[in-house]
MARMARNU-6453 format. One record per residue (C-alpha): x, y, z; residue in one letter; residue number from 1. Coordinates in steps of 0.001 Angstrom, whole numbers, padded with zeros to 6 digits. Example, Ala and Ser with C-alpha at 12.3 -4.5 7.8 and 13.67 -1.06 7.14 Angstrom:
012300_-004500_007800_a_1;
013670_-001060_007140_s_2;
# end
This chain:
041480_065967_083750_m_1;
041999_063588_080841_i_2;
041838_064671_077162_s_3;
041429_062288_074254_q_4;
039972_062766_070751_d_5;
039067_066360_071603_h_6;
037029_065101_074575_v_7;
038088_066193_078059_t_8;
036980_064101_081053_v_9;
036484_066388_084028_v_10;
036279_064760_087478_p_11;
033402_066403_089315_t_12;
030338_065312_091253_g_13;
026739_065661_092304_c_14;
026045_067622_095462_c_15;
022339_068008_096191_h_16;
020669_067055_099468_d_17;
019792_063563_098278_c_18;
021791_061472_100722_g_19;
024602_060833_098301_g_20;
027335_063278_097210_r_21;
028642_061113_094399_c_22;
031400_061076_091799_v_23;
030577_062161_088258_l_24;
032922_062367_085308_k_25;
031848_064906_082736_a_26;
032907_064178_079155_h_27;
033239_067607_077546_v_28;
033599_068319_073829_k_29;
033627_071773_072305_d_30;
032593_073274_075617_g_31;
029551_071015_076043_k_32;
028960_067978_078270_i_33;
028197_065075_075955_i_34;
028180_062264_078528_r_35;
028309_061619_082255_l_36;
029729_058543_083913_e_37;
030235_057740_087564_s_38;
032894_056196_089779_d_39;
034668_053136_088417_n_40;
037696_053333_090675_g_41;
038653_051637_093890_e_42;
036178_050500_096542_d_43;
034088_051791_098050_p_44;
032885_053286_094803_q_45;
030932_056507_095165_l_46;
028578_055728_092313_r_47;
025872_058175_091324_a_48;
022239_057108_091129_c_49;
019838_057838_088282_l_50;
019458_061424_089459_r_51;
023123_062310_089095_g_52;
023372_060453_085807_r_53;
020521_062602_084453_a_54;
022291_065834_085348_y_55;
022805_066851_081729_r_56;
019057_067270_081462_q_57;
019198_069814_084294_r_58;
022161_071701_082888_v_59;
020768_071938_079363_y_60;
017088_072181_080209_s_61;
015204_074663_078006_p_62;
013578_075893_081233_d_63;
016871_077167_082710_r_64;
016656_080769_083876_l_65;
018896_082646_081446_k_66;
019052_086215_082753_y_67;
017883_088345_085690_p_68;
014143_088935_085947_l_69;
012012_091647_087541_r_70;
008387_091114_088523_r_71;
005842_093089_086480_v_72;
002562_091447_087515_g_73;
001035_090721_090895_e_74;
003308_088726_093166_r_75;
002818_085038_092467_g_76;
001311_085683_089049_e_77;
004559_084635_087380_g_78;
004907_087645_085072_r_79;
008460_088973_084740_f_80;
010549_091094_082438_e_81;
014212_090726_081536_r_82;
016597_093205_083149_v_83;
020357_093592_083222_s_84;
022498_092383_086097_w_85;
023214_096021_086899_e_86;
019517_096855_087212_e_87;
018746_093709_089216_a_88;
021550_094156_091718_l_89;
020863_097881_092102_e_90;
017275_097011_093013_k_91;
018322_094337_095517_v_92;
020879_096662_097115_a_93;
018361_099508_097320_f_94;
015762_097295_099009_e_95;
018255_095824_101461_l_96;
019334_099322_102499_k_97;
015777_100645_102668_r_98;
014490_097777_104776_i_99;
017504_097878_107082_k_100;
017154_101626_107590_d_101;
013374_101444_108078_t_102;
012926_098285_110151_y_103;
016362_097029_111194_g_104;
018361_093966_110144_n_105;
016098_091528_111984_s_106;
013389_092241_109403_s_107;
015558_090582_106723_i_108;
014733_086868_106547_f_109;
017530_084753_105078_f_110;
015840_081680_103622_a_111;
018901_079482_103129_a_112;
018135_075980_101908_g_113;
019884_072698_101160_s_114;
019631_072773_097364_g_115;
023402_073205_097182_n_116;
025470_071151_099599_q_117;
028910_072390_098589_g_118;
031330_073986_101018_m_119;
031546_077315_099175_l_120;
028592_078091_096943_h_121;
024914_078208_097861_g_122;
023976_080085_101047_p_123;
027534_080424_102416_i_124;
028774_083505_100512_p_125;
025374_085202_100671_v_126;
025219_084597_104414_g_127;
028710_086071_104812_a_128;
027596_089140_102883_m_129;
024452_089607_104981_l_130;
026435_089191_108197_l_131;
028750_091958_107050_a_132;
025640_094018_106268_f_133;
024539_093797_109903_g_134;
022837_090420_110184_g_135;
019486_088816_109504_f_136;
016832_086545_110956_t_137;
017252_082852_110277_r_138;
015412_079646_111047_i_139;
016071_076732_113350_w_140;
014506_073289_113093_g_141;
015520_071223_110057_v_142;
012523_069367_108641_a_143;
014570_066273_107834_s_144;
015983_065485_111233_y_145;
015253_067900_114095_e_146;
013510_065275_116252_g_147;
016319_062757_115711_a_148;
018967_065386_116431_l_149;
017297_066436_119683_f_150;
017022_062807_120775_a_151;
020702_062147_120030_s_152;
021789_065179_122017_m_153;
019479_064284_124927_a_154;
020669_060662_125061_t_155;
024365_060854_124199_y_156;
025184_064575_124286_g_157;
026324_064464_120640_t_158;
025061_064014_117108_m_159;
027890_061616_116206_r_160;
026296_058202_116564_t_161;
026125_054862_114798_g_162;
028854_052775_113191_n_163;
030225_052987_109680_s_164;
028393_050971_107057_r_165;
031096_048331_106683_d_166;
030622_047342_110317_d_167;
027135_046012_109521_l_168;
028908_042924_108219_l_169;
029813_042188_111847_n_170;
026180_042240_113030_s_171;
024068_039182_113676_r_172;
020802_041057_113041_l_173;
020064_044357_111267_v_174;
016791_046199_111925_v_175;
016022_049084_109552_l_176;
013268_051170_111164_w_177;
011615_053828_109003_g_178;
014715_053846_106808_w_179;
014702_053444_103028_n_180;
018288_053901_101798_p_181;
017539_052148_098495_a_182;
015826_055424_097549_n_183;
017367_057979_099898_t_184;
020943_056651_099519_v_185;
022350_057652_102954_w_186;
025927_057639_101635_d_187;
026710_055962_098310_p_188;
028008_052653_099659_e_189;
024958_051872_101820_t_190;
022958_049724_099386_s_191;
026029_047792_098308_f_192;
026834_047086_101957_t_193;
023275_045945_102643_l_194;
023515_043600_099663_a_195;
026680_042116_101175_r_196;
024944_041814_104552_v_197;
022134_039853_102967_r_198;
024533_037659_100990_e_199;
026366_036866_104203_k_200;
023134_035463_105646_g_201;
022590_038203_108232_i_202;
018887_038739_108745_k_203;
017525_042162_107812_i_204;
014176_043316_109215_v_205;
012377_046415_107924_v_206;
009738_048206_110022_v_207;
007798_050638_107841_d_208;
004186_051393_106821_p_209;
005287_050827_103208_r_210;
006900_047860_101534_y_211;
009770_050031_100384_t_212;
012397_049297_097782_d_213;
014753_048624_100688_t_214;
012370_046038_102150_a_215;
011793_044430_098758_a_216;
015493_044265_097915_t_217;
017189_043429_101196_f_218;
014789_042360_103937_a_219;
013871_038888_105088_k_220;
010980_040298_107132_q_221;
008736_043343_106631_w_222;
006725_044611_109590_i_223;
004131_047226_108597_p_224;
003341_049703_111374_i_225;
000763_052451_111748_r_226;
002408_055900_111329_p_227;
003043_057832_114522_g_228;
003021_054749_116747_t_229;
006638_053600_116430_d_230;
007508_054660_119982_a_231;
004768_052377_121326_a_232;
006279_049337_119608_m_233;
009813_050162_120749_l_234;
008607_050597_124322_i_235;
006709_047298_124128_a_236;
009903_045628_122947_m_237;
011601_047064_126028_a_238;
008806_045513_128141_y_239;
009565_042059_126753_v_240;
013309_042484_127185_i_241;
013004_043739_130770_i_242;
010365_041262_131991_t_243;
012253_038332_130485_e_244;
015587_039476_131925_g_245;
017171_040007_128516_l_246;
018577_043463_129200_e_247;
022332_043873_129533_d_248;
022352_044601_133270_k_249;
026081_045202_133530_a_250;
026045_047679_130644_f_251;
023009_049538_131968_v_252;
024513_049847_135426_e_253;
027929_051000_134261_k_254;
027153_053304_131338_y_255;
023629_054708_131793_t_256;
021538_056770_134189_v_257;
017800_056642_134750_g_258;
016991_053041_133856_f_259;
014846_052578_136961_e_260;
012508_055421_135977_s_261;
012157_054050_132473_y_262;
011534_050538_133786_r_263;
008775_051868_136044_d_264;
007063_053482_133064_y_265;
007478_050445_130827_v_266;
006135_048034_133465_l_267;
003209_050318_134274_g_268;
004281_051229_137815_h_269;
004057_054904_136904_e_270;
000591_054977_135313_d_271;
-000914_051502_135909_d_272;
-000595_050721_132187_v_273;
001956_047975_131481_p_274;
003407_048564_128022_k_275;
002908_045002_126882_t_276;
002998_043824_123270_p_277;
-000794_043475_123521_e_278;
-001026_047133_124566_w_279;
001134_048102_121593_a_280;
-000793_045909_119144_e_281;
-003966_047941_119594_t_282;
-002001_051109_118842_i_283;
000417_049988_116118_t_284;
-001561_047145_114405_t_285;
001616_045043_114700_v_286;
000672_041649_116196_p_287;
001797_041225_119805_a_288;
003581_038012_118897_q_289;
005589_039807_116190_t_290;
006613_042522_118660_i_291;
007687_039982_121262_a_292;
009608_037859_118770_e_293;
011513_040845_117391_l_294;
012324_042015_120936_a_295;
013774_038635_121887_r_296;
015640_038302_118612_e_297;
017184_041761_118952_y_298;
018232_041222_122572_a_299;
019606_037729_121986_q_300;
021369_038319_118643_s_301;
024003_040592_120077_k_302;
025746_042283_118417_p_303;
022723_043647_116571_a_304;
022239_046904_114681_a_305;
018991_048834_115156_l_306;
019093_051752_112719_i_307;
016245_054151_113426_a_308;
015725_056291_110333_g_309;
014535_059866_110359_w_310;
011143_059258_108726_g_311;
009142_058470_111890_p_312;
010858_061366_113688_s_313;
009522_063764_111055_r_314;
006246_063705_112932_a_315;
004451_065151_115908_a_316;
006169_063739_119012_r_317;
008829_062386_116651_g_318;
011604_062808_119214_e_319;
009896_060185_121408_q_320;
010375_057563_118710_y_321;
014032_058500_118318_s_322;
014623_058537_122066_r_323;
012896_055146_122474_a_324;
015122_053647_119774_a_325;
018271_055131_121314_n_326;
017339_053794_124737_v_327;
016617_050303_123370_l_328;
020127_050123_121930_t_329;
021452_051051_125376_a_330;
019277_048605_127309_v_331;
020613_045770_125159_t_332;
024241_046931_125368_g_333;
024589_047351_121607_n_334;
026530_050605_121904_i_335;
030272_051016_121408_g_336;
030795_047507_120051_i_337;
031492_046140_116597_s_338;
028304_044856_114997_g_339;
026142_046952_117298_g_340;
024774_050393_116573_y_341;
024098_053433_118715_a_342;
020887_054563_117082_s_343;
020623_058312_116680_g_344;
021520_061123_114305_f_345;
024028_058861_112514_m_346;
026976_061171_111815_r_347;
029639_058616_112671_a_348;
032632_060225_110969_y_349;
033687_063872_111116_s_350;
036879_065768_110514_s_351;
038297_068623_112529_r_352;
036064_071265_110935_e_353;
032809_069296_111083_t_354;
032705_069394_114883_g_355;
029518_070613_116501_s_356;
031109_073762_117876_g_357;
029452_075985_120420_t_358;
026248_077943_120677_h_359;
027936_081265_119930_g_360;
026718_083397_117033_s_361;
028457_085838_114711_r_362;
025078_087227_113684_n_363;
024571_090685_115234_p_364;
020795_090130_115226_v_365;
021243_087189_117609_e_366;
023649_088809_120047_k_367;
022357_088720_123619_g_368;
019186_086747_122868_a_369;
018498_084143_125585_p_370;
018194_080435_124772_p_371;
014854_079087_123641_r_372;
012592_077356_126078_k_373;
012770_073551_125599_n_374;
016243_073729_124038_s_375;
019163_071623_125224_l_376;
021146_074812_125746_h_377;
023443_073333_128405_k_378;
024945_070947_125845_l_379;
027510_071861_123201_r_380;
026476_071193_119640_g_381;
023157_070274_118111_g_382;
020857_073110_117090_t_383;
021743_076643_118137_n_384;
019191_077488_120870_p_385;
019191_081253_120218_n_386;
015669_082602_120717_s_387;
016106_085197_117961_a_388;
015612_082348_115479_r_389;
012206_081246_114181_i_390;
011279_077610_113712_h_391;
011147_076758_110018_s_392;
007598_075420_110297_a_393;
006429_078739_111743_k_394;
008078_081205_109346_v_395;
004897_081750_107359_f_396;
002943_082468_110530_d_397;
005763_084727_111733_a_398;
005659_086760_108516_i_399;
001917_087260_108857_l_400;
001770_087961_112603_r_401;
005225_089173_113630_g_402;
005886_090564_117076_r_403;
002154_090820_117758_a_404;
002019_087034_117382_g_405;
004843_086451_119835_g_406;
007710_086233_117330_y_407;
011040_088027_117878_p_408;
010668_090407_114930_t_409;
008521_091664_112060_d_410;
009817_090179_108802_l_411;
009665_092481_105795_k_412;
011795_090828_103107_m_413;
013082_087382_102181_a_414;
016430_086596_100599_y_415;
016103_083039_099254_v_416;
019144_080972_098254_v_417;
019313_077264_097326_a_418;
015740_076758_098479_s_419;
012313_076192_096995_n_420;
011084_077472_100335_f_421;
007355_077740_099605_i_422;
007223_074235_098215_n_423;
009298_072525_100882_q_424;
007820_073898_104110_h_425;
004496_072911_105657_p_426;
001169_074527_104786_n_427;
002200_075805_101377_t_428;
-000950_077832_100767_r_429;
-000292_079831_103926_r_430;
003273_080254_102692_g_431;
002029_081857_099490_v_432;
-000130_084198_101549_e_433;
002869_085069_103717_a_434;
005281_085747_100847_f_435;
002692_087964_099182_k_436;
002633_090036_102375_a_437;
006377_090755_102280_l_438;
007663_094047_100937_e_439;
010465_092493_098909_f_440;
011610_089013_097857_v_441;
014820_088108_096009_v_442;
015527_084544_094883_v_443;
018670_082882_093493_h_444;
017448_080111_091182_e_445;
018056_077936_088152_q_446;
014383_077404_087310_f_447;
011079_079215_087760_m_448;
010045_077288_090865_t_449;
006891_078004_092882_p_450;
009073_080114_095195_t_451;
010715_082028_092347_a_452;
007267_082954_091043_k_453;
006750_084934_094270_l_454;
009947_086959_093874_a_455;
010389_090597_092950_d_456;
013864_089884_091570_i_457;
015060_086475_090328_v_458;
018809_086046_089875_l_459;
019929_083103_087682_p_460;
022611_080946_089313_v_461;
024771_078328_087657_n_462;
024976_074595_088364_t_463;
027682_072351_089840_f_464;
029043_071842_086353_m_465;
029710_075567_085898_e_466;
031781_076369_089024_r_467;
034271_074820_091442_n_468;
033448_073520_094913_d_469;
034143_070778_097443_i_470;
031468_068328_098556_a_471;
031706_066851_102057_p_472;
030174_063438_102735_p_473;
026440_063610_103288_w_474;
026295_061996_106706_l_475;
029774_061123_107713_g_476;
031397_058638_105347_s_477;
035147_059291_105097_p_478;
035595_060998_101723_y_479;
035393_064341_099910_y_480;
034561_065136_096289_i_481;
036127_067979_094351_c_482;
033481_069489_092098_l_483;
035657_070699_089255_n_484;
034126_073155_086835_k_485;
033346_071289_083607_a_486;
031905_074049_081407_i_487;
031541_077810_081397_d_488;
028409_079294_082924_s_489;
025492_079144_080514_l_490;
023585_082218_079422_y_491;
023970_085058_081972_e_492;
024014_082827_085056_s_493;
026496_083514_087837_k_494;
027633_081657_090930_s_495;
026297_082603_094344_d_496;
029805_083796_095185_l_497;
029920_086103_092161_e_498;
026503_087529_093010_i_499;
027483_088159_096621_a_500;
030750_089756_095495_r_501;
029027_092217_093137_e_502;
026196_092946_095539_l_503;
028635_093582_098399_s_504;
030196_096395_096393_k_505;
026816_098027_095859_k_506;
026132_097749_099584_l_507;
029436_099417_100349_g_508;
030717_096497_102418_l_509;
034386_096125_103361_p_510;
036447_093364_101708_p_511;
035803_089921_103149_g_512;
035247_086277_102214_l_513;
033271_087064_099073_v_514;
036144_089126_097643_d_515;
038588_086219_097703_m_516;
039329_084179_094598_d_517;
037231_081018_094306_e_518;
040227_078671_094231_d_519;
041905_080470_097139_d_520;
038805_079968_099275_i_521;
038535_076305_098337_l_522;
042222_075732_099006_r_523;
041807_077318_102446_a_524;
038786_075100_103122_i_525;
040691_072004_102065_g_526;
043741_072884_104143_e_527;
041537_073508_107183_s_528;
040486_069844_107239_r_529;
042707_067453_109089_d_530;
041886_064683_106591_d_531;
042541_066515_103290_i_532;
046307_066333_103009_h_533;
046789_067377_099382_d_534;
044304_069818_097886_y_535;
045929_069756_094436_d_536;
045760_065952_094233_k_537;
042107_065984_095326_m_538;
041378_068511_092591_k_539;
043211_066381_090040_q_540;
041526_063107_091057_d_541;
038130_064607_091853_g_542;
037877_062632_095085_v_543;
039835_061852_098224_v_544;
039022_058675_100137_r_545;
040123_058698_103761_i_546;
041627_055321_104578_k_547;
040634_054169_108056_l_548;
042374_051227_109710_p_549;
039106_049779_110992_e_550;
035351_050473_110955_p_551;
034077_053474_112883_i_552;
032431_052418_116150_i_553;
030709_055322_117874_s_554;
031394_055524_121627_f_555;
033984_052734_121567_r_556;
036296_054877_123715_e_557;
033536_055612_126240_q_558;
032739_051924_126594_i_559;
036335_050632_126699_e_560;
037712_053382_128938_d_561;
034837_055223_130645_p_562;
037060_056838_133267_e_563;
038920_058871_130662_n_564;
036163_059182_128035_n_565;
032889_060502_129396_r_566;
029777_060864_127262_f_567;
029088_064506_126433_e_568;
025856_064580_128441_t_569;
025598_066501_131706_l_570;
025917_063242_133666_s_571;
028772_061910_131555_g_572;
026737_058765_130805_k_573;
024036_057642_128379_i_574;
020914_059366_129664_e_575;
017875_057132_129655_i_576;
016467_059743_132029_y_577;
017476_063309_131149_s_578;
017607_065813_133983_k_579;
018079_068547_131407_h_580;
014660_067607_129985_m_581;
013221_067270_133483_e_582;
014095_070934_134084_e_583;
011980_071902_131068_m_584;
008892_070715_132957_d_585;
007055_070071_129692_n_586;
004673_067085_129585_p_587;
005349_066773_125837_l_588;
009082_066375_126550_l_589;
009219_063862_129399_p_590;
012699_063016_130720_p_591;
012257_059389_129616_i_592;
010929_058335_126199_p_593;
007172_057759_126169_k_594;
004455_057062_123642_y_595;
002577_060337_123202_l_596;
-000332_060349_120791_k_597;
000021_062940_117984_p_598;
-002763_065534_117515_p_599;
-003774_064124_114111_e_600;
-003770_060509_115220_s_601;
-005550_057544_113691_y_602;
-008122_057699_116503_d_603;
-008403_061456_116991_s_604;
-011832_063126_116486_p_605;
-010584_064573_113183_l_606;
-010226_061042_111803_a_607;
-014009_060871_111404_a_608;
-013696_063530_108704_k_609;
-010244_062612_107387_y_610;
-009736_058875_108044_p_611;
-006459_058274_106186_l_612;
-002977_058913_107561_q_613;
-000647_060654_105124_l_614;
003053_059956_104682_l_615;
005216_062465_102776_t_616;
008256_060335_102008_t_617;
011304_061087_099892_h_618;
011136_060106_096242_y_619;
013665_058074_094275_k_620;
013565_060508_091325_t_621;
013943_063746_093310_r_622;
016120_065282_095978_a_623;
013400_067271_097723_h_624;
012096_069415_094818_s_625;
015260_069145_092685_t_626;
014898_067045_089499_w_627;
011101_067418_089585_h_628;
011206_068995_086132_n_629;
013720_066588_084565_v_630;
011866_064531_081903_p_631;
013856_061324_082433_w_632;
012967_061359_086127_m_633;
009265_061923_085509_r_634;
009199_058999_083068_e_635;
010775_056551_085517_i_636;
008093_056834_088177_e_637;
005274_059356_087709_p_638;
004136_061276_090774_h_639;
001078_059673_092405_s_640;
-000645_058933_095690_v_641;
-000075_055417_097009_w_642;
-003275_053871_098342_i_643;
-004013_050322_099480_n_644;
-006524_048340_097423_s_645;
-008861_048049_100431_i_646;
-009051_051831_100798_d_647;
-009269_052301_097032_a_648;
-012181_049874_096709_k_649;
-014136_051692_099423_k_650;
-013799_054865_097349_r_651;
-014360_053260_093938_d_652;
-010828_054225_092880_i_653;
-008828_052258_090337_e_654;
-005197_052368_089266_e_655;
-004383_055589_087420_g_656;
-007594_057395_088352_d_657;
-007254_061098_088997_l_658;
-008056_061660_092662_v_659;
-008194_064483_095170_d_660;
-006240_064234_098397_v_661;
-007465_066872_100813_f_662;
-007974_068190_104315_n_663;
-008804_071571_105837_d_664;
-005443_072983_104713_r_665;
-005851_072315_101015_g_666;
-006397_069921_098136_k_667;
-004105_068292_095594_i_668;
-005172_066399_092450_r_669;
-002932_063560_091222_i_670;
-003211_059991_089865_p_671;
-003749_057064_092220_a_672;
-001308_054189_092543_k_673;
-003321_051291_093964_v_674;
-000884_048938_095659_t_675;
-000459_046363_098393_e_676;
002902_047973_099196_r_677;
001250_050360_101639_i_678;
-000820_049279_104623_m_679;
-004576_049991_104797_p_680;
-005513_053295_106387_g_681;
-002335_054967_105111_v_682;
-001615_056889_101898_v_683;
001648_058317_100629_n_684;
002358_061460_098597_v_685;
006097_061848_098252_s_686;
007334_065351_098956_q_687;
009023_067598_096410_g_688;
006530_067864_093526_a_689;
006053_071503_092514_w_690;
003006_073431_093705_y_691;
000780_074319_090732_d_692;
-002660_075600_091816_p_693;
-005595_076364_089537_d_694;
-007878_079379_089985_k_695;
-009911_077490_092602_k_696;
-006794_076729_094648_g_697;
-006607_073017_093780_v_698;
-002968_072010_093368_d_699;
-002411_069956_090223_h_700;
001309_069617_090894_g_701;
000808_067287_093856_g_702;
002786_069266_096439_c_703;
002503_067256_099665_a_704;
003030_070360_101806_n_705;
-000318_071726_100729_v_706;
-001639_069165_103240_l_707;
000948_069293_106045_t_708;
000561_071175_109308_d_709;
002764_074182_110067_d_710;
003340_073048_113629_a_711;
006211_071433_115480_h_712;
006875_069474_118633_s_713;
008614_071313_121479_p_714;
011883_069682_120426_s_715;
011472_071076_116925_g_716;
010278_067886_115175_a_717;
008098_068695_112173_h_718;
004657_067178_111647_h_719;
005330_066081_108062_m_720;
004214_062489_108689_n_721;
001440_063331_111167_s_722;
-001327_064339_108779_v_723;
-004925_063185_108318_l_724;
-006518_063361_104861_v_725;
-009355_062032_102758_q_726;
-009068_060720_099194_v_727;
-011850_060804_096638_a_728;
-012187_060405_092892_a_729;
-011568_063852_091420_a_730;
-014656_063995_089253_e_731;
-016868_063301_092263_r_732;
-015358_065932_094516_t_733;
-017386_069068_095041_m_734;
-015588_072206_093803_p_735;
# end
């Protein structure tokens, strides 16, 4: 920390689930942050985006929750009264004991979210407390990436895939598929690296239904594609590569299993339907010639990097897209080499403690439960397959139907930490109905979010600036940030650790993690990592950059020395055909990647009523629902529905008009952004805007999850980008 002219510069950072984890330097005078700056040190600089730089507006927002609140009106009405911490915690402790004694620990739903990505605060201490209390029911299936994670595990046996960003400079072609890091960051140095790639003359191709900021800034070619059809195009590219003899035969033979089965499907030997570019054109709208040219260019530009983003996998059958991309990188031999890229989950770097671990559970509620059907339970790592867990898309249904509906328990209370759960999970209106049916809800929050409005007790928590923590890299870049406390906690807010510590005493729990001093815990965390060598220096500098002698190349060891370095799959090789998936005997999870039409497809019967496909992308001014209420962010780019001019003209909609976006699940009312940056037949409502319904149930906040389906693919992939809607001018819509 540096002091000058009564101003202290505190090295800290930003640690939301935005794709970054960036350095901030808080300039503090008289106990108040007067300015924030970002990293201006050595490369690669971990520079914060506009969200982190606006953090003062979050810390000092007049809407901050200042003291504990107790509900006095009907649940969801938003009427609360101020109570003391003693009263609030006594009530929470009483309800936890009552519900445990009456229904058992499995009736306690721990709704732990990603709003805090530190290594100490957020859900971690609360989870430790609830484990000591006897356990709880939790979710599986992360909305952001479950399909991509499943595909990585099925193909490679691990989530650690891809190469480090700096290795893109060694590629001859870079294909960014459904990936918009200009907005979603994906580690702070990504955009800077892509700028260097472009300056070096390496061609960048973007495949996306929208002309994203990434496409506009970096790409030489933009290929718009109909949502939900990405697997068809990837498979058609494989057709061109195979029929023209462009596959890497030696690589396929030595490092993979199951190519023959995939080839039979691609060539149509299995179903009499050759997966030609012409076949894919009718499905994807991408011209056959464009598909064929990209296939040849990718196969012949080796080494080439195909980076398959998570967006298209956040859809019904999303794991098929991810699997098809993974397999294409294998067929062309672009795995384990500099300049190539093993498409997948993309966690290239990890330290000793970020390993995938095993499928064991310390949660007493989960002890003895068999693995879920359709889980990759024979593999180590990935998602815990314990069948006592409930998929996150189905929690609302589970609350309402319980054991009678086939779920493992009857949920009676929700303990919500670091999550705007109602807002950020599909079918929000059903979520409101479900939370109203619970006997008790407690929420840790900084603002009165749509979820907090449904609480019985709201406990105010502090921000990054008011506590100490360590931030790991978001997706595997080699660095850590020390989030040094810059100011004292405002108002009556407490950290999640402090709350868990005080509540543990009222629950009569024995001493444990939550009773340790904050710095002692963080020191232990730091010393447990094999790449943090000096905790005190990291705390002083605010960041530790791990110096690597060369770029990270996933699976380099397996490719260079396969005899001593097997892949972590059951076969020990890259699995184009997965016997583990074959054993599932599920037509929606075939052992080879296939194009499977989603239920709400462009040509499904429902499209006659709701003809537009909805995307629910991430927004440049929010990290999920965080920063929604920050004025600077709302000014930069107001929330709206993107609609192509062709679709707008058909509906007599002009730029800025208030429109309704609706389907059978609900209706939202927001302004229209008429633009050529989205393809016809597709609209986009970025996720994260706060649910704000009127008395008729019309959401004026523009929450995309009012429209999304609370369903999931067998692998766990959410249906966030597999939604059919209609758009109409608001004043012409029947009430």
